PDBQT receptor file of N, H, CA, C and O in Angstrom, charges set to zero:
ATOM      1  N   MET A   1      34.059  -7.769   4.923  1.00  0.00    +0.000 N 
ATOM      2  CA  MET A   1      33.225  -6.660   4.724  1.00  0.00    +0.000 C 
ATOM      3  C   MET A   1      32.234  -6.627   3.626  1.00  0.00    +0.000 C 
ATOM      4  O   MET A   1      31.088  -6.195   3.745  1.00  0.00    +0.000 OA
ATOM      5  N   LYS A   2      32.818  -7.172   2.423  1.00  0.00    +0.000 N 
ATOM      6  H   LYS A   2      33.749  -7.524   2.326  1.00  0.00    +0.000 HD
ATOM      7  CA  LYS A   2      32.039  -7.398   1.256  1.00  0.00    +0.000 C 
ATOM      8  C   LYS A   2      30.877  -8.254   1.507  1.00  0.00    +0.000 C 
ATOM      9  O   LYS A   2      29.766  -7.990   1.048  1.00  0.00    +0.000 OA
ATOM     10  N   ASN A   3      31.131  -9.298   2.246  1.00  0.00    +0.000 N 
ATOM     11  H   ASN A   3      32.034  -9.513   2.619  1.00  0.00    +0.000 HD
ATOM     12  CA  ASN A   3      30.002 -10.296   2.473  1.00  0.00    +0.000 C 
ATOM     13  C   ASN A   3      28.898  -9.737   3.428  1.00  0.00    +0.000 C 
ATOM     14  O   ASN A   3      27.720 -10.073   3.306  1.00  0.00    +0.000 OA
ATOM     15  N   LEU A   4      29.296  -8.953   4.291  1.00  0.00    +0.000 N 
ATOM     16  H   LEU A   4      30.253  -8.680   4.390  1.00  0.00    +0.000 HD
ATOM     17  CA  LEU A   4      28.306  -8.244   5.233  1.00  0.00    +0.000 C 
ATOM     18  C   LEU A   4      27.376  -7.384   4.330  1.00  0.00    +0.000 C 
ATOM     19  O   LEU A   4      26.153  -7.525   4.302  1.00  0.00    +0.000 OA
ATOM     20  N   THR A   5      28.102  -6.446   3.569  1.00  0.00    +0.000 N 
ATOM     21  H   THR A   5      29.095  -6.331   3.592  1.00  0.00    +0.000 HD
ATOM     22  CA  THR A   5      27.206  -5.558   2.696  1.00  0.00    +0.000 C 
ATOM     23  C   THR A   5      26.380  -6.299   1.777  1.00  0.00    +0.000 C 
ATOM     24  O   THR A   5      25.226  -5.916   1.585  1.00  0.00    +0.000 OA
ATOM     25  N   LEU A   6      26.857  -7.365   1.156  1.00  0.00    +0.000 N 
ATOM     26  H   LEU A   6      27.794  -7.676   1.312  1.00  0.00    +0.000 HD
ATOM     27  CA  LEU A   6      26.064  -8.161   0.332  1.00  0.00    +0.000 C 
ATOM     28  C   LEU A   6      24.933  -8.890   1.051  1.00  0.00    +0.000 C 
ATOM     29  O   LEU A   6      23.851  -9.044   0.484  1.00  0.00    +0.000 OA
ATOM     30  N   LEU A   7      25.149  -9.326   2.245  1.00  0.00    +0.000 N 
ATOM     31  H   LEU A   7      26.027  -9.201   2.705  1.00  0.00    +0.000 HD
ATOM     32  CA  LEU A   7      24.078  -9.989   3.097  1.00  0.00    +0.000 C 
ATOM     33  C   LEU A   7      23.146  -8.902   3.316  1.00  0.00    +0.000 C 
ATOM     34  O   LEU A   7      21.982  -9.135   2.992  1.00  0.00    +0.000 OA
ATOM     35  N   LEU A   8      23.420  -7.735   3.810  1.00  0.00    +0.000 N 
ATOM     36  H   LEU A   8      24.366  -7.545   4.074  1.00  0.00    +0.000 HD
ATOM     37  CA  LEU A   8      22.483  -6.645   4.324  1.00  0.00    +0.000 C 
ATOM     38  C   LEU A   8      21.700  -6.246   3.149  1.00  0.00    +0.000 C 
ATOM     39  O   LEU A   8      20.504  -6.016   3.329  1.00  0.00    +0.000 OA
ATOM     40  N   SER A   9      22.195  -6.130   1.977  1.00  0.00    +0.000 N 
ATOM     41  H   SER A   9      23.167  -6.317   1.831  1.00  0.00    +0.000 HD
ATOM     42  CA  SER A   9      21.701  -5.496   0.637  1.00  0.00    +0.000 C 
ATOM     43  C   SER A   9      20.540  -6.502   0.285  1.00  0.00    +0.000 C 
ATOM     44  O   SER A   9      19.385  -6.160   0.033  1.00  0.00    +0.000 OA
ATOM     45  N   THR A  10      21.015  -7.786   0.303  1.00  0.00    +0.000 N 
ATOM     46  H   THR A  10      21.953  -8.065   0.507  1.00  0.00    +0.000 HD
ATOM     47  CA  THR A  10      20.014  -9.027  -0.012  1.00  0.00    +0.000 C 
ATOM     48  C   THR A  10      18.814  -9.054   0.902  1.00  0.00    +0.000 C 
ATOM     49  O   THR A  10      17.674  -9.174   0.452  1.00  0.00    +0.000 OA
ATOM     50  N   LEU A  11      19.078  -8.943   2.182  1.00  0.00    +0.000 N 
ATOM     51  H   LEU A  11      20.004  -8.845   2.547  1.00  0.00    +0.000 HD
ATOM     52  CA  LEU A  11      17.892  -8.861   3.231  1.00  0.00    +0.000 C 
ATOM     53  C   LEU A  11      16.922  -7.795   2.913  1.00  0.00    +0.000 C 
ATOM     54  O   LEU A  11      15.715  -7.997   2.778  1.00  0.00    +0.000 OA
ATOM     55  N   PHE A  12      17.583  -6.502   2.786  1.00  0.00    +0.000 N 
ATOM     56  H   PHE A  12      18.563  -6.338   2.896  1.00  0.00    +0.000 HD
ATOM     57  CA  PHE A  12      16.781  -5.525   2.553  1.00  0.00    +0.000 C 
ATOM     58  C   PHE A  12      15.887  -5.545   1.221  1.00  0.00    +0.000 C 
ATOM     59  O   PHE A  12      14.750  -5.074   1.243  1.00  0.00    +0.000 OA
ATOM     60  N   ILE A  13      16.438  -6.105   0.063  1.00  0.00    +0.000 N 
ATOM     61  H   ILE A  13      17.362  -6.488   0.045  1.00  0.00    +0.000 HD
ATOM     62  CA  ILE A  13      15.505  -6.355  -1.073  1.00  0.00    +0.000 C 
ATOM     63  C   ILE A  13      14.516  -7.321  -0.838  1.00  0.00    +0.000 C 
ATOM     64  O   ILE A  13      13.392  -7.225  -1.330  1.00  0.00    +0.000 OA
ATOM     65  N   PHE A  14      14.882  -8.285  -0.086  1.00  0.00    +0.000 N 
ATOM     66  H   PHE A  14      15.795  -8.363   0.314  1.00  0.00    +0.000 HD
ATOM     67  CA  PHE A  14      13.904  -9.446   0.237  1.00  0.00    +0.000 C 
ATOM     68  C   PHE A  14      12.674  -8.873   1.040  1.00  0.00    +0.000 C 
ATOM     69  O   PHE A  14      11.511  -9.062   0.684  1.00  0.00    +0.000 OA
ATOM     70  N   PHE A  15      13.028  -8.177   2.121  1.00  0.00    +0.000 N 
ATOM     71  H   PHE A  15      13.973  -8.024   2.410  1.00  0.00    +0.000 HD
ATOM     72  CA  PHE A  15      11.921  -7.768   2.946  1.00  0.00    +0.000 C 
ATOM     73  C   PHE A  15      11.046  -6.630   2.171  1.00  0.00    +0.000 C 
ATOM     74  O   PHE A  15       9.821  -6.552   2.264  1.00  0.00    +0.000 OA
ATOM     75  N   VAL A  16      11.849  -5.774   1.405  1.00  0.00    +0.000 N 
ATOM     76  H   VAL A  16      12.844  -5.837   1.330  1.00  0.00    +0.000 HD
ATOM     77  CA  VAL A  16      11.030  -4.791   0.704  1.00  0.00    +0.000 C 
ATOM     78  C   VAL A  16      10.015  -5.365  -0.355  1.00  0.00    +0.000 C 
ATOM     79  O   VAL A  16       8.908  -4.865  -0.553  1.00  0.00    +0.000 OA
ATOM     80  N   GLY A  17      10.445  -6.325  -0.929  1.00  0.00    +0.000 N 
ATOM     81  H   GLY A  17      11.344  -6.732  -0.768  1.00  0.00    +0.000 HD
ATOM     82  CA  GLY A  17       9.569  -7.069  -2.061  1.00  0.00    +0.000 C 
ATOM     83  C   GLY A  17       8.453  -7.997  -1.252  1.00  0.00    +0.000 C 
ATOM     84  O   GLY A  17       7.577  -8.548  -1.918  1.00  0.00    +0.000 OA
ATOM     85  N   CYS A  18       8.485  -8.134  -0.075  1.00  0.00    +0.000 N 
ATOM     86  H   CYS A  18       9.197  -7.686   0.466  1.00  0.00    +0.000 HD
ATOM     87  CA  CYS A  18       7.520  -8.909   0.578  1.00  0.00    +0.000 C 
ATOM     88  C   CYS A  18       6.274  -8.059   1.040  1.00  0.00    +0.000 C 
ATOM     89  O   CYS A  18       5.208  -8.565   1.392  1.00  0.00    +0.000 OA
ATOM     90  N   SER A  19       6.514  -6.829   1.002  1.00  0.00    +0.000 N 
ATOM     91  H   SER A  19       7.380  -6.419   0.717  1.00  0.00    +0.000 HD
ATOM     92  CA  SER A  19       5.409  -5.920   1.467  1.00  0.00    +0.000 C 
ATOM     93  C   SER A  19       4.208  -5.848   0.735  1.00  0.00    +0.000 C 
ATOM     94  O   SER A  19       4.348  -5.897  -0.487  1.00  0.00    +0.000 OA
ATOM     95  N   LYS A  20       3.062  -5.743   1.177  1.00  0.00    +0.000 N 
ATOM     96  H   LYS A  20       2.949  -5.703   2.169  1.00  0.00    +0.000 HD
ATOM     97  CA  LYS A  20       1.824  -5.761   0.369  1.00  0.00    +0.000 C 
ATOM     98  C   LYS A  20       1.286  -4.366   0.153  1.00  0.00    +0.000 C 
ATOM     99  O   LYS A  20       1.447  -3.511   1.024  1.00  0.00    +0.000 OA
ATOM    100  N   ASP A  21       0.632  -4.096  -1.010  1.00  0.00    +0.000 N 
ATOM    101  H   ASP A  21       0.501  -4.791  -1.717  1.00  0.00    +0.000 HD
ATOM    102  CA  ASP A  21       0.063  -2.834  -1.359  1.00  0.00    +0.000 C 
ATOM    103  C   ASP A  21      -1.599  -3.032  -1.114  1.00  0.00    +0.000 C 
ATOM    104  O   ASP A  21      -2.436  -3.287  -1.980  1.00  0.00    +0.000 OA
ATOM    105  N   ILE A  22      -1.796  -2.855   0.185  1.00  0.00    +0.000 N 
ATOM    106  H   ILE A  22      -1.117  -2.648   0.888  1.00  0.00    +0.000 HD
ATOM    107  CA  ILE A  22      -3.312  -3.115   0.397  1.00  0.00    +0.000 C 
ATOM    108  C   ILE A  22      -4.321  -1.946  -0.063  1.00  0.00    +0.000 C 
ATOM    109  O   ILE A  22      -5.541  -2.046   0.068  1.00  0.00    +0.000 OA
ATOM    110  N   SER A  23      -3.710  -0.892  -0.586  1.00  0.00    +0.000 N 
ATOM    111  H   SER A  23      -2.719  -0.811  -0.693  1.00  0.00    +0.000 HD
ATOM    112  CA  SER A  23      -4.526   0.089  -1.094  1.00  0.00    +0.000 C 
ATOM    113  C   SER A  23      -5.295  -0.327  -2.335  1.00  0.00    +0.000 C 
ATOM    114  O   SER A  23      -6.339   0.249  -2.644  1.00  0.00    +0.000 OA
ATOM    115  N   LYS A  24      -4.820  -1.260  -3.003  1.00  0.00    +0.000 N 
ATOM    116  H   LYS A  24      -3.972  -1.728  -2.752  1.00  0.00    +0.000 HD
ATOM    117  CA  LYS A  24      -5.363  -1.750  -4.370  1.00  0.00    +0.000 C 
ATOM    118  C   LYS A  24      -6.420  -2.789  -4.195  1.00  0.00    +0.000 C 
ATOM    119  O   LYS A  24      -7.077  -3.214  -5.145  1.00  0.00    +0.000 OA
ATOM    120  N   TYR A  25      -6.582  -3.219  -2.871  1.00  0.00    +0.000 N 
ATOM    121  H   TYR A  25      -6.048  -2.873  -2.100  1.00  0.00    +0.000 HD
ATOM    122  CA  TYR A  25      -7.759  -4.353  -2.687  1.00  0.00    +0.000 C 
ATOM    123  C   TYR A  25      -9.148  -3.868  -2.908  1.00  0.00    +0.000 C 
ATOM    124  O   TYR A  25      -9.506  -2.708  -2.704  1.00  0.00    +0.000 OA
ATOM    125  N   SER A  26      -9.949  -4.890  -3.364  1.00  0.00    +0.000 N 
ATOM    126  H   SER A  26      -9.658  -5.832  -3.530  1.00  0.00    +0.000 HD
ATOM    127  CA  SER A  26     -11.328  -4.402  -3.625  1.00  0.00    +0.000 C 
ATOM    128  C   SER A  26     -11.970  -4.383  -2.195  1.00  0.00    +0.000 C 
ATOM    129  O   SER A  26     -11.367  -4.844  -1.226  1.00  0.00    +0.000 OA
ATOM    130  N   LYS A  27     -13.253  -3.816  -2.102  1.00  0.00    +0.000 N 
ATOM    131  H   LYS A  27     -13.744  -3.441  -2.888  1.00  0.00    +0.000 HD
ATOM    132  CA  LYS A  27     -13.972  -3.867  -0.975  1.00  0.00    +0.000 C 
ATOM    133  C   LYS A  27     -13.951  -4.999  -0.117  1.00  0.00    +0.000 C 
ATOM    134  O   LYS A  27     -13.601  -4.954   1.062  1.00  0.00    +0.000 OA
ATOM    135  N   ASP A  28     -14.419  -6.256  -0.866  1.00  0.00    +0.000 N 
ATOM    136  H   ASP A  28     -14.703  -6.292  -1.824  1.00  0.00    +0.000 HD
ATOM    137  CA  ASP A  28     -14.574  -7.497  -0.263  1.00  0.00    +0.000 C 
ATOM    138  C   ASP A  28     -13.155  -7.994   0.350  1.00  0.00    +0.000 C 
ATOM    139  O   ASP A  28     -12.968  -8.299   1.528  1.00  0.00    +0.000 OA
ATOM    140  N   GLU A  29     -12.254  -8.010  -0.628  1.00  0.00    +0.000 N 
ATOM    141  H   GLU A  29     -12.405  -7.762  -1.585  1.00  0.00    +0.000 HD
ATOM    142  CA  GLU A  29     -10.939  -8.519  -0.115  1.00  0.00    +0.000 C 
ATOM    143  C   GLU A  29     -10.388  -7.647   1.110  1.00  0.00    +0.000 C 
ATOM    144  O   GLU A  29      -9.679  -8.218   1.938  1.00  0.00    +0.000 OA
ATOM    145  N   CYS A  30     -10.648  -6.450   1.240  1.00  0.00    +0.000 N 
ATOM    146  H   CYS A  30     -11.224  -5.987   0.567  1.00  0.00    +0.000 HD
ATOM    147  CA  CYS A  30     -10.107  -5.641   2.195  1.00  0.00    +0.000 C 
ATOM    148  C   CYS A  30     -10.810  -6.128   3.674  1.00  0.00    +0.000 C 
ATOM    149  O   CYS A  30     -10.195  -6.346   4.718  1.00  0.00    +0.000 OA
ATOM    150  N   ILE A  31     -12.157  -6.224   3.470  1.00  0.00    +0.000 N 
ATOM    151  H   ILE A  31     -12.657  -6.047   2.622  1.00  0.00    +0.000 HD
ATOM    152  CA  ILE A  31     -12.710  -6.556   4.726  1.00  0.00    +0.000 C 
ATOM    153  C   ILE A  31     -12.504  -7.951   5.207  1.00  0.00    +0.000 C 
ATOM    154  O   ILE A  31     -12.368  -8.204   6.404  1.00  0.00    +0.000 OA
ATOM    155  N   GLU A  32     -12.479  -8.952   4.170  1.00  0.00    +0.000 N 
ATOM    156  H   GLU A  32     -12.589  -8.747   3.197  1.00  0.00    +0.000 HD
ATOM    157  CA  GLU A  32     -12.032 -10.321   4.426  1.00  0.00    +0.000 C 
ATOM    158  C   GLU A  32     -10.622 -10.460   5.265  1.00  0.00    +0.000 C 
ATOM    159  O   GLU A  32     -10.422 -11.278   6.163  1.00  0.00    +0.000 OA
ATOM    160  N   ASN A  33      -9.736  -9.528   4.799  1.00  0.00    +0.000 N 
ATOM    161  H   ASN A  33      -9.899  -8.863   4.070  1.00  0.00    +0.000 HD
ATOM    162  CA  ASN A  33      -8.515  -9.685   5.353  1.00  0.00    +0.000 C 
ATOM    163  C   ASN A  33      -8.239  -9.051   6.705  1.00  0.00    +0.000 C 
ATOM    164  O   ASN A  33      -7.171  -9.106   7.314  1.00  0.00    +0.000 OA
ATOM    165  N   GLY A  34      -9.438  -8.397   7.116  1.00  0.00    +0.000 N 
ATOM    166  H   GLY A  34     -10.305  -8.352   6.621  1.00  0.00    +0.000 HD
ATOM    167  CA  GLY A  34      -9.416  -7.604   8.366  1.00  0.00    +0.000 C 
ATOM    168  C   GLY A  34      -8.878  -6.097   8.330  1.00  0.00    +0.000 C 
ATOM    169  O   GLY A  34      -8.500  -5.483   9.328  1.00  0.00    +0.000 OA
ATOM    170  N   TYR A  35      -8.903  -5.613   7.058  1.00  0.00    +0.000 N 
ATOM    171  H   TYR A  35      -9.210  -6.112   6.247  1.00  0.00    +0.000 HD
ATOM    172  CA  TYR A  35      -8.514  -4.155   7.044  1.00  0.00    +0.000 C 
ATOM    173  C   TYR A  35      -9.644  -3.149   7.049  1.00  0.00    +0.000 C 
ATOM    174  O   TYR A  35     -10.805  -3.510   6.855  1.00  0.00    +0.000 OA
ATOM    175  N   LYS A  36      -9.308  -1.880   7.270  1.00  0.00    +0.000 N 
ATOM    176  H   LYS A  36      -8.365  -1.587   7.427  1.00  0.00    +0.000 HD
ATOM    177  CA  LYS A  36     -10.525  -0.870   7.218  1.00  0.00    +0.000 C 
ATOM    178  C   LYS A  36     -10.788  -0.338   5.861  1.00  0.00    +0.000 C 
ATOM    179  O   LYS A  36      -9.801  -0.052   5.184  1.00  0.00    +0.000 OA
ATOM    180  N   TYR A  37     -11.902  -0.172   5.388  1.00  0.00    +0.000 N 
ATOM    181  H   TYR A  37     -12.704  -0.404   5.938  1.00  0.00    +0.000 HD
ATOM    182  CA  TYR A  37     -12.303   0.262   3.926  1.00  0.00    +0.000 C 
ATOM    183  C   TYR A  37     -12.938   1.518   4.282  1.00  0.00    +0.000 C 
ATOM    184  O   TYR A  37     -13.878   1.563   5.075  1.00  0.00    +0.000 OA
ATOM    185  N   LYS A  38     -12.416   2.595   3.679  1.00  0.00    +0.000 N 
ATOM    186  H   LYS A  38     -11.653   2.558   3.034  1.00  0.00    +0.000 HD
ATOM    187  CA  LYS A  38     -13.112   3.881   3.832  1.00  0.00    +0.000 C 
ATOM    188  C   LYS A  38     -13.104   4.615   2.381  1.00  0.00    +0.000 C 
ATOM    189  O   LYS A  38     -12.478   4.233   1.393  1.00  0.00    +0.000 OA
ATOM    190  N   LYS A  39     -13.925   5.732   2.478  1.00  0.00    +0.000 N 
ATOM    191  H   LYS A  39     -14.434   6.042   3.281  1.00  0.00    +0.000 HD
ATOM    192  CA  LYS A  39     -13.957   6.552   1.197  1.00  0.00    +0.000 C 
ATOM    193  C   LYS A  39     -13.312   7.841   1.703  1.00  0.00    +0.000 C 
ATOM    194  O   LYS A  39     -13.538   8.252   2.841  1.00  0.00    +0.000 OA
ATOM    195  N   VAL A  40     -12.473   8.503   0.810  1.00  0.00    +0.000 N 
ATOM    196  H   VAL A  40     -12.289   8.170  -0.114  1.00  0.00    +0.000 HD
ATOM    197  CA  VAL A  40     -11.695   9.522   1.026  1.00  0.00    +0.000 C 
ATOM    198  C   VAL A  40     -12.031  10.556  -0.043  1.00  0.00    +0.000 C 
ATOM    199  O   VAL A  40     -12.130  10.196  -1.216  1.00  0.00    +0.000 OA
ATOM    200  N   LYS A  41     -12.207  11.797   0.307  1.00  0.00    +0.000 N 
ATOM    201  H   LYS A  41     -12.127  12.090   1.260  1.00  0.00    +0.000 HD
ATOM    202  CA  LYS A  41     -12.367  12.906  -0.703  1.00  0.00    +0.000 C 
ATOM    203  C   LYS A  41     -11.036  13.675  -1.027  1.00  0.00    +0.000 C 
ATOM    204  O   LYS A  41     -10.424  14.404  -0.246  1.00  0.00    +0.000 OA
ATOM    205  N   ALA A  42     -10.714  13.386  -2.283  1.00  0.00    +0.000 N 
ATOM    206  H   ALA A  42     -11.212  12.794  -2.917  1.00  0.00    +0.000 HD
ATOM    207  CA  ALA A  42      -9.433  13.891  -2.836  1.00  0.00    +0.000 C 
ATOM    208  C   ALA A  42      -9.537  14.897  -3.986  1.00  0.00    +0.000 C 
ATOM    209  O   ALA A  42     -10.506  14.848  -4.743  1.00  0.00    +0.000 OA
ATOM    210  N   MET A  43      -8.619  15.759  -4.131  1.00  0.00    +0.000 N 
ATOM    211  H   MET A  43      -7.832  15.799  -3.516  1.00  0.00    +0.000 HD
ATOM    212  CA  MET A  43      -8.700  16.665  -5.118  1.00  0.00    +0.000 C 
ATOM    213  C   MET A  43      -7.992  16.003  -6.465  1.00  0.00    +0.000 C 
ATOM    214  O   MET A  43      -6.907  15.422  -6.427  1.00  0.00    +0.000 OA
ATOM    215  N   ASN A  44      -8.634  16.153  -7.426  1.00  0.00    +0.000 N 
ATOM    216  H   ASN A  44      -9.515  16.625  -7.457  1.00  0.00    +0.000 HD
ATOM    217  CA  ASN A  44      -8.110  15.714  -8.863  1.00  0.00    +0.000 C 
ATOM    218  C   ASN A  44      -7.472  17.008  -9.481  1.00  0.00    +0.000 C 
ATOM    219  O   ASN A  44      -8.143  17.908  -9.988  1.00  0.00    +0.000 OA
ATOM    220  N   TYR A  45      -6.120  17.004  -9.387  1.00  0.00    +0.000 N 
ATOM    221  H   TYR A  45      -5.575  16.274  -8.976  1.00  0.00    +0.000 HD
ATOM    222  CA  TYR A  45      -5.546  18.292  -9.973  1.00  0.00    +0.000 C 
ATOM    223  C   TYR A  45      -5.514  18.541 -11.432  1.00  0.00    +0.000 C 
ATOM    224  O   TYR A  45      -5.136  19.611 -11.909  1.00  0.00    +0.000 OA
ATOM    225  N   LEU A  46      -5.918  17.531 -12.127  1.00  0.00    +0.000 N 
ATOM    226  H   LEU A  46      -6.226  16.662 -11.739  1.00  0.00    +0.000 HD
ATOM    227  CA  LEU A  46      -6.134  17.709 -13.700  1.00  0.00    +0.000 C 
ATOM    228  C   LEU A  46      -7.358  18.652 -13.909  1.00  0.00    +0.000 C 
ATOM    229  O   LEU A  46      -7.331  19.695 -14.562  1.00  0.00    +0.000 OA
ATOM    230  N   THR A  47      -8.494  18.102 -13.220  1.00  0.00    +0.000 N 
ATOM    231  H   THR A  47      -8.516  17.255 -12.689  1.00  0.00    +0.000 HD
ATOM    232  CA  THR A  47      -9.778  18.729 -13.518  1.00  0.00    +0.000 C 
ATOM    233  C   THR A  47     -10.166  19.874 -12.536  1.00  0.00    +0.000 C 
ATOM    234  O   THR A  47     -10.997  20.734 -12.825  1.00  0.00    +0.000 OA
ATOM    235  N   GLY A  48      -9.466  19.812 -11.293  1.00  0.00    +0.000 N 
ATOM    236  H   GLY A  48      -8.790  19.113 -11.058  1.00  0.00    +0.000 HD
ATOM    237  CA  GLY A  48      -9.561  20.888 -10.383  1.00  0.00    +0.000 C 
ATOM    238  C   GLY A  48     -10.919  20.638  -9.575  1.00  0.00    +0.000 C 
ATOM    239  O   GLY A  48     -11.525  21.499  -8.936  1.00  0.00    +0.000 OA
ATOM    240  N   LYS A  49     -11.270  19.340  -9.718  1.00  0.00    +0.000 N 
ATOM    241  H   LYS A  49     -10.778  18.641 -10.236  1.00  0.00    +0.000 HD
ATOM    242  CA  LYS A  49     -12.670  19.021  -8.685  1.00  0.00    +0.000 C 
ATOM    243  C   LYS A  49     -12.225  17.882  -7.954  1.00  0.00    +0.000 C 
ATOM    244  O   LYS A  49     -11.309  17.111  -8.241  1.00  0.00    +0.000 OA
ATOM    245  N   TYR A  50     -13.190  17.873  -6.715  1.00  0.00    +0.000 N 
ATOM    246  H   TYR A  50     -13.934  18.499  -6.481  1.00  0.00    +0.000 HD
ATOM    247  CA  TYR A  50     -12.980  16.674  -5.857  1.00  0.00    +0.000 C 
ATOM    248  C   TYR A  50     -13.570  15.349  -6.314  1.00  0.00    +0.000 C 
ATOM    249  O   TYR A  50     -14.632  15.337  -6.936  1.00  0.00    +0.000 OA
ATOM    250  N   VAL A  51     -12.925  14.255  -6.029  1.00  0.00    +0.000 N 
ATOM    251  H   VAL A  51     -12.062  14.265  -5.524  1.00  0.00    +0.000 HD
ATOM    252  CA  VAL A  51     -13.504  13.059  -6.410  1.00  0.00    +0.000 C 
ATOM    253  C   VAL A  51     -13.486  12.154  -4.990  1.00  0.00    +0.000 C 
ATOM    254  O   VAL A  51     -12.819  12.430  -3.993  1.00  0.00    +0.000 OA
ATOM    255  N   ILE A  52     -14.272  11.154  -5.132  1.00  0.00    +0.000 N 
ATOM    256  H   ILE A  52     -14.813  10.930  -5.942  1.00  0.00    +0.000 HD
ATOM    257  CA  ILE A  52     -14.343  10.186  -4.030  1.00  0.00    +0.000 C 
ATOM    258  C   ILE A  52     -13.506   9.036  -4.390  1.00  0.00    +0.000 C 
ATOM    259  O   ILE A  52     -13.784   8.373  -5.388  1.00  0.00    +0.000 OA
ATOM    260  N   ARG A  53     -12.378   8.720  -3.556  1.00  0.00    +0.000 N 
ATOM    261  H   ARG A  53     -12.152   9.259  -2.745  1.00  0.00    +0.000 HD
ATOM    262  CA  ARG A  53     -11.676   7.552  -3.696  1.00  0.00    +0.000 C 
ATOM    263  C   ARG A  53     -11.991   6.511  -2.566  1.00  0.00    +0.000 C 
ATOM    264  O   ARG A  53     -12.180   6.861  -1.400  1.00  0.00    +0.000 OA
ATOM    265  N   GLU A  54     -12.033   5.309  -2.957  1.00  0.00    +0.000 N 
ATOM    266  H   GLU A  54     -11.880   5.025  -3.903  1.00  0.00    +0.000 HD
ATOM    267  CA  GLU A  54     -12.112   4.340  -1.955  1.00  0.00    +0.000 C 
ATOM    268  C   GLU A  54     -10.895   3.533  -1.798  1.00  0.00    +0.000 C 
ATOM    269  O   GLU A  54     -10.394   2.896  -2.724  1.00  0.00    +0.000 OA
ATOM    270  N   VAL A  55     -10.371   3.579  -0.444  1.00  0.00    +0.000 N 
ATOM    271  H   VAL A  55     -10.778   4.096   0.309  1.00  0.00    +0.000 HD
ATOM    272  CA  VAL A  55      -9.060   2.923  -0.104  1.00  0.00    +0.000 C 
ATOM    273  C   VAL A  55      -9.254   1.950   1.018  1.00  0.00    +0.000 C 
ATOM    274  O   VAL A  55     -10.108   2.047   1.899  1.00  0.00    +0.000 OA
ATOM    275  N   CYS A  56      -8.338   0.972   0.881  1.00  0.00    +0.000 N 
ATOM    276  H   CYS A  56      -7.645   0.893   0.165  1.00  0.00    +0.000 HD
ATOM    277  CA  CYS A  56      -8.228   0.032   2.112  1.00  0.00    +0.000 C 
ATOM    278  C   CYS A  56      -7.006   0.424   2.885  1.00  0.00    +0.000 C 
ATOM    279  O   CYS A  56      -5.945   0.585   2.282  1.00  0.00    +0.000 OA
ATOM    280  N   THR A  57      -7.085   0.586   4.164  1.00  0.00    +0.000 N 
ATOM    281  H   THR A  57      -7.947   0.456   4.653  1.00  0.00    +0.000 HD
ATOM    282  CA  THR A  57      -6.228   1.110   5.221  1.00  0.00    +0.000 C 
ATOM    283  C   THR A  57      -5.965   0.104   6.284  1.00  0.00    +0.000 C 
ATOM    284  O   THR A  57      -6.706  -0.870   6.414  1.00  0.00    +0.000 OA
ATOM    285  N   GLN A  58      -4.782   0.336   7.162  1.00  0.00    +0.000 N 
ATOM    286  H   GLN A  58      -4.179   1.127   7.056  1.00  0.00    +0.000 HD
ATOM    287  CA  GLN A  58      -4.632  -0.435   8.223  1.00  0.00    +0.000 C 
ATOM    288  C   GLN A  58      -5.682  -0.061   9.316  1.00  0.00    +0.000 C 
ATOM    289  O   GLN A  58      -6.283   1.008   9.213  1.00  0.00    +0.000 OA
ATOM    290  N   LYS A  59      -5.906  -0.849  10.288  1.00  0.00    +0.000 N 
ATOM    291  H   LYS A  59      -5.417  -1.718  10.371  1.00  0.00    +0.000 HD
ATOM    292  CA  LYS A  59      -6.815  -0.516  11.346  1.00  0.00    +0.000 C 
ATOM    293  C   LYS A  59      -6.083   0.330  12.410  1.00  0.00    +0.000 C 
ATOM    294  O   LYS A  59      -6.686   0.723  13.409  1.00  0.00    +0.000 OA
TER     295      LYS A  59
């Protein structure tokens, strides 16, 4: 039972560590890797004004 728990937790950590954070890609990297690049209007809660954020998303 200990071995099974250890194996499952190791696999979980391995696969979570392999995920990519595509939201940090630049415009060129995003388009080059086949993702969708778009501009989003978001509220900045510190200033109370809307700002335009550029993000890379899945297609």
